[in-house]
N, C-alpha and C positions, 0 to 999 in steps of 0.2 A: 706584336705579330707574333704568329704561332710558327713551331719549327717546322721548314719546308719539309714535305714529304711525309710525314707521319700524322700530322694534324693539320685539319682545314678547317677554319672558322668562317662561318656563312652568316651574314646578319639578313633576316627577311624583313623587308619594308612593306607590311600590309596597310598600304595608305588610301587616303580617298581625295583623289583628284578632281579637279573641275575641268571640264570640257571647253577648250578654248584658253585657258589661264597658263598660258606658257611659262610667265614668269612666276606665278604662284606655284605652279608644280614644281618647276626647278628648284625652287626654295625649299620644298619639300622634301627634295631629293637629297638636298644639300644638307639639310638637318638632320635626313635619316643616315646620312654618310658620316657626320659628325658624331651620331650616337655609337654607329659601327666602329668608327674609330676608337673611342672610350672604351670599347667591348674588346678591343684587340683583333678585329675580325680582319679576314683577308678580302673580303667579298662582300659587298652589300647588293641585293637584289630587289627589284621594284617591278611592277606589273606590267602586263602588254600596254604599249603604248601610252605610257604613265605620263610622257610629256605634253600629250595633247589632251589627256584625260579620254578614257573610252565610254560609249562608243564616238569618236570624232564625225561620223558621218561626212555630208558633202564639204565640212569646213576643211578636211584635209586635202581636198583637191585644188584649193587657192593657193597658187605659187607663193603669195607673200606668208600664208600660214607655214608654207613647208620650209621657207627659208627662215622663218622665227625659229621654228622647231629645231632645225639643222644648229643654227646659231646657239641655241641655248643649251645642245648637247655638245657643242666644240666648247663652250664656256665651262661647262662641268668636267668635261675632259682636261681642261687646264688646271682644274682644282686639283687632280689628282696628281700633279708633280710633287705634292708635299709630302710623298712616302707614305701616305694613308692606304685604306683599303681600295681596290678596285671596285668598279661600280658596272652592272648590270641594268641598263635602263632602256624600255620600250619606247620608240620613235617612228614616225615615218621616214623613209628616206628615200630619195631620189637618186638613182645611178642608171647611166646611160640612157636617160630620158624616160625610165620607167619609175612608176611609184611603188614601193613595197613597204608593208608591215613588217618593221625591223627590231632587233634588239641589239643595242651597241655594248661593247666592253670597251669600259674608259679606265685607261691605266698608265701610271709613269707620265702623265701629262699629255697623253695622246689618246685618240681613238685608235685601240689596238686591234678591234675586229669588230665585223658586222656581221651579223646572221639574219637571214629572211624567212619570214613564214611561208611554208610550202604548200599547206592545206589550208584553203581559205573557205570560212563558212558562207554558205547561202541558202539559209532555211532560218524559220522563226523570225527572230529580230536581227539576224546577220544578213550583211549585204556586202560582204567583202569582196566578192568576184567583180562587182562593178567598180570597186573603189581602188584595189591594189593588182599588182602584177603578182604572179606565182613564182615564188623564190626557188631555187635549188635546194635539194637536201645536201647540206655540207656538213664536215665533220665537227669535231669540238673545238672550244677555244682554249688557251692555257692560261690559268691564272697560279701563280706562285709554283709553277711546276705541276699542277694537277689539271688533267684534261677533263674540260667540263662540256658537257653536252646542253645544248639549249634549243629544244623543240618547243614552239611557241603556241600555247593553248591549242588550237583544233588540231596540230602536227601529233598529238595523242589522242585526241577523241576518235577521229574517222576511223573505223575499220576497214578491212581492205575492199576495194571496189576499183572500178576502171580509173578513176582519178586521184587515187590515193598513192601518196608517197610515203612510204615507210621510214620515216626520218629518224625514228627511234632504232630500228634496225641499222640505220646506215652510222649512228652514233656509235652504237655498239662494236659495230665492225672496225671502224675507223680510231678504236681506243679511247672511248670515253669511258671515265672512271665513276662519275657521279652526273644524274641528270636533274638540271634546274628549267622549271617549266614557269615562265611567266603566263598568266592568265587573266582575261576579263570576262569571267563566266557570272551570269547573272543569277539571282536567286529564283530557285522553284522548291516546292515540297517535294521531299525525300531526294534534295539533289545530293546530298553528301554523301549517301550508299552509291549513287551512281558516279561521282567524281572517284571515288575510293575504288569503286570495281574496275573502271577503266585505268587508274593508275596501277593496280595490281596487276593487270593484263601485262601494262607496260614493263613493268619491274620484272614478272614472271619470264616475259620473251627475252629481255636484255641481260637479265641478272645482275642489273644496276639498282643502287638505291634512288630515290627520286625526291626532289622537293617540287611540290606544288604550291605555287604564290598566288592568289588571287587578289584581285581589286575588291575594295570595300565602299559603300556609299551610293547614294541614289544619284541617278541622272535622267530626267524626265520619266518616261513612264518605267525605266529600268531600275532595278535596286540589286548591288552586288554586294555579297554577304562576307567577303573575305572567307574564313573558316579555312584557311590554307593548313597545309599538313605536309610531313615529311615520312618517307617509307625506307626501313632498312631493304637491303637485298634480300632477306629472308621473309619479307613480307610483313614483318611488325612493325607497327607504328611507332615511329621515332620520335614525332612532334605533332601537336594540335594547337593551332592557335584558335583566338576566340572568334566566334563570328557578329557581325554586325557592329564591329568596333574596330578602329585604327589600333596597331600594334607594331610593334617592333622588337623581334625576338632574334637573339643571336645564338645560333646552334653550333655546339663544338663536335666535329667529325674527327674519329680517330681511326687510323687505316691498322687492319689486323691482317690474318692470313686469309678472312674471307673477304677481304675488302674493306670499305668506308662504313663506318658504324657510328649512329648518333643516339643518344638518349636526352629527350628535350622536355619541355614543358606539356601537359597535357589540358586543355581546356576543356570543359563540357561542350558538347553538341548540341545547338537548339533546334529542335525539330518540331513537326505537327503545327498545332494552333500556336504554341509559342513564338515557332519561328515565323509563321504567318503575319502575327502581331508585330512581332518585332521588325520586320521587312516593312510594314506599313507607316510604322514611327520612323524609320530611317528614310524612307521615300519621302515622307511630308517635310522632315526636317530639313533634307538636303534641297528638296524643291522650291521650298521657302528661301531658304538660306543662299543658295546659288543665283537664285532670280531676285534677289534684294528686296523682297517682299518683308512689310514690317512684322505681319502676323496673318490670322486667317480669320475670316467671318463665317459663323456656323448658324444654319438654321436649326434651332433646337425645338422638336415638337412633344418632347416628352415619352418618345418612343424608343426600342431598343437601338435601333441603326444609328440616329443622331446620336445616344447616349455613348454609343461605341466608337463614332467618329468624334465626339468632343474628348473622350479619353485619349485616343490615340494623339488628338492634337496636343491637349496639355502635356502628354508624354513627351511629344517630339519638340514642342518649343516653349513649354513654361505657360502657367495659367495668365500671365500678364502680357501674353500676344495671342490670346483666343480672346474672341468676342462672340458671346452667344445672343441671337434674337429668337423670340416668338412671336410669331405672326398669326394670331388666332383669327378665325371666322366664326360665324354663328353655327357652324356644325362642330367646332373644337369644344371637346367635353373639358370640364372643370378638373376632371382628373390628371388629363395632358397637361393643363396649366400649371397644376400642383406638382407633378412628377418634373416638368421641365425645370421649375424653380428650386426643385431639391438637388437636381443634377449640377445645376449652375453653382448652389451653394457647397454641394459636397467637392466640386473640382476647383472652388475659388475662382472661377473667370466672370468676367465683366458681362451683365445681363440684362436685356431689356425687352419688355413686351409692347410691341407694337400692332394694334389690332389693323385690319385692313379692310374692315367692312366700308369705311367712306370710300376708299379708293375703287372697291368694288362696284358701289352704288353708282358712283359717278360714271362707270363706263356701260351700265345696263341701261337697254333700248327704253325709250319712254312707254308707260303703259304695263310694264313689266309686272309692277306689284298688284295692278288690278287683276289681271290674270291668275295671278298667285292664289288671290282670294276665293277664285270661284272655280280654278281647275279642280278636278279630281284627285285622289291619291294617285292615281295610275298617271295621269299628265305630270304631277308633280314628279314622280319616281322617274320619268322620261327625261325631264329637265335637270335632274339634279346631276347628271354626266356633264352637261354644259355648265352647271354651276361650279362643278368641278375643276373643269379645264381653266376656267376665268379666273378662278381662284389661285390655280398655278402660276397663271402668268402674272398676276399681280404678285404673288410672293417672290416670283423671281425679279421683277422690276424693281422691288422694293430693295431687296437684298443687294442688287447691282448698285442702285443707288447710294445706299449705306456703305458699301466699300468703297466707291469714288469720293463720297466725303470722307471716309476715314483715310484715304490716301491723300487727300488736299491738308486735311489736319497734320499728317505727319511729313509732309514732303513740301513745304511752301518752296524751298530753294531749289529742289531737284526735278520737280515737274515729273513725278512720278505717275501721277494720274493719267499719263498718256500709256502708260505699260497695259500688258494685258492683265486681265482679272483671274486670279488662280480658280480653278473647280476642283472641289473637294468631293471626288466620288469615292470615297476611302471603304465603304461596305462593298461596293464594285469591284475596288481594286484588290481588296483582301480577297474576294472570292475568285477573282481572276488569277491571283498567285495560288491557289489552293488546286484550280483546274489545270496550270500551265504544265505543259509536256516538259522533257528533258531538252535544255539547251546548253550548248558548249559553254 
């Protein structure tokens, strides 16, 4: 442990929780604390609502789930009786009949303090006003004699408005020495600059150093990129954690005449197209892993869009978990067939060619072939739109059947074929991430 008063060692656990897996998330928190203890830390910090996974959505409204989360936090609190580091962990918390988005300080075998989120986001992907009660602005918590302010995510994001509770100002006025901000902030292009500008504004107004800890991982349509960081009180960057990866980093803060200061690791920032691609890879990997799917089935057309989707899938899951199918019709060019085969070979994925002509012909009305023989070019052009729609329907049906067949082959004992079929709209997902506006 560090010497009280002059040094303060904080471990940042930028981890990937799974929504609903309370036991699994608690195990991750326990492992992070073990590493923090090995590093001689005074405090280990985990992201917003870590014990539930973020965002828990309506699951958090179930009393049994609330009780499970509380029991897990209480068990983690008992672990801290071993004299190791304290823990700050996000959890839903019921008090006086109200449900809060909370952060619990666990130390010396007990829940030493609870802080509630005051500013609840209700825009974009966020729906917290429907789920949680608004907490009061409160003073700092004390860890090893150090007064730590704990604003939670949106508590530093909102600017002055009629509903805004200035939590950071309250913390500064009540003696906080350092700000530790647990977040669940999803990825969007250029988000790093926005987060940094928000943090700089809070440091400027408070005169306090700030740690911004973000969740990492995919959850349904959201991807959290991590990219946590710390700022010194003079606005210099104290540390930058990597993006799109779990990371546990211990920062050693030293108190001087100008307050607390730290010099930590500096990971490169992933931005632009590289950031969008990394978000797609992480989002797909976690969608497949967290839903228990054995892999993905992709239609491979020989075009750029399916090539991009296949590359993302292989980077996310490995070639052994990707199956590509080419479903040619009479309009499919030989060049497309050749390109699809080359793509599959280059990526090393399982690849099959399954022509759909017979399936199409079985569904065509009687007499269609005769009409084709006598119709003029104009009439043929008019019918091509209908052929295309029919072709799409056949392709979708065949892919669905292949996927269900693959499920049965790999899950005879688990009956996983009764679960949903994952849809891979990765090109559209990537473009959506490019267009997404700033979210907290």
